[in-house]
Phi, psi and omega in degrees: 000112188296128178265345180054044185246000182278166170294168175298342177268359178087020179270151182296137178243170174305324181295328183288313178307310181300323180296321185270338166300319182291316183290331183294346181281357182285340177087016182295152175281335179221127178241120177257118181298142186309169186295136184238135184283139180267343176209148180307326184288354180250012177294142185249341180203163190300314186249039176284145174291145182232156179220033189274345180228164174296330185292341178289339190297327189291319177292320184291331178294329176293325179290315181301320183286324178294319182292314179297320180296340177280352182097357179269162172288135179265119176239162175214139185257133181258146172213159164228119185298335181060223183271007170276353179277198174224147183299336178290339179266342190238021176073026178095352183267142174215096184264141176204163178297323179220168180281077189220139174276135176291132184280064173293142189287325190260003178199167180264112178274159177283152174286129186277162166277119181300139187279143176275174176296327177300314182290324175303314178295329174299315179293316182299314184294326178295317181290325179291317176298321176303316179298319178299312182297325181292321177296315175301323181286346180104016178282147181261337189217142170246152174230123177271121184275109181241030180226193175064010182086004178287178193310310185289329169300322181294330174286325180286327194273132177293345177286334189238343179248101182252020184298148176246023175254199184288349180258022176211221177072303184217183182296324179300318182288317179299331179275351188302315182301310178304312186288330178291319177300314182294319180302312183300313180294318178299320175296325184278331193226074185298329183269357185282137176280131183240126175242143176237125179267120182232159175289138165293332180187164181278342187057022171226137185302135182088000183266196179293143180250169177306318182297320178293321184293323174300318178296318179296317182294321178290323178294320172296323173298311180296336182279347177114011178288149182259334186217139174246126181251116186259111180233218184250172196249216192299342171291351174106184182275347183296153181304126173298147191302322184270005179260124182228162177082179180287138175081035195289351175248002187294332180295332173289319173299322178296331177290333183272316186308320184292344183265355180222157185269335185285162181292146169246140178263132177258136186228180172109078175067023178291132185234337192224147175297331180295320180296316181299313179302315183293317182295320176302310181299331187267000180067033182283333178200177180253332183224147180243138173251128176244128180249277185299321182297328177280324183298330180299321181195083186308313185290322181295315174312306186297316183297325186271340188234352180259055180227008185271216183271006181301000000 
């Protein structure tokens, strides 16, 4: 959940520190720091947190310590906005797999510049370097954000990846970029926990389906990923029109969990420990992610909800 408390260069501020001190009071077992840009060309908002340089590490290490001191596993999420960003945020660059505008529901996005092989390698190197920095800063887990229409999701989706080279053509080609990043990070950091946030589906006709996401999850498990976090796709994070109630994306997570041995995270407006307990008992997922409900009052949420069968 983006706090928008960083400097314009992506550095941690006192407000960022205060934000995570507050969140750490929830009593969660895993706390994942908001999406951080791995390269300036991937910034998604003005005050987004960054991990694109070694200098970002000092502030991030303070956050990792706060989380670990609370007894939680310290995680951090990486992103590159790709063509969902704006040229005004990225120094005029807008990279994407193909010259396609991302079909975001609430705005008209710009058409990306199709990426060259050199730019593909830049992305891969940026994610790998970010993992190195996260480990140095003391994080136990990294999460690659490949959902919500951001850059890695754009590579996965047939709506935004129209390439005719080895990074396109079919699902295997579209997943190549993500899998190469995972393989490289796993080789460098055998003990690091790796989570990948993928769409259960794109929620747009012609996009990723549940069957596609099951295949992607299996490939990620084979590549050494430890956790699959199942959210929404290129349409963005907002609630799909026909999904109502608590846990509105859990049904997509439940379709993936039986096909892989590693834990699946269920998300989507989860608010109560009672809902989590029931979903765990039914085997719908292995872990639950709670965002807005905890942000309202972290300590109160923990005291009121972490006393069941979890």
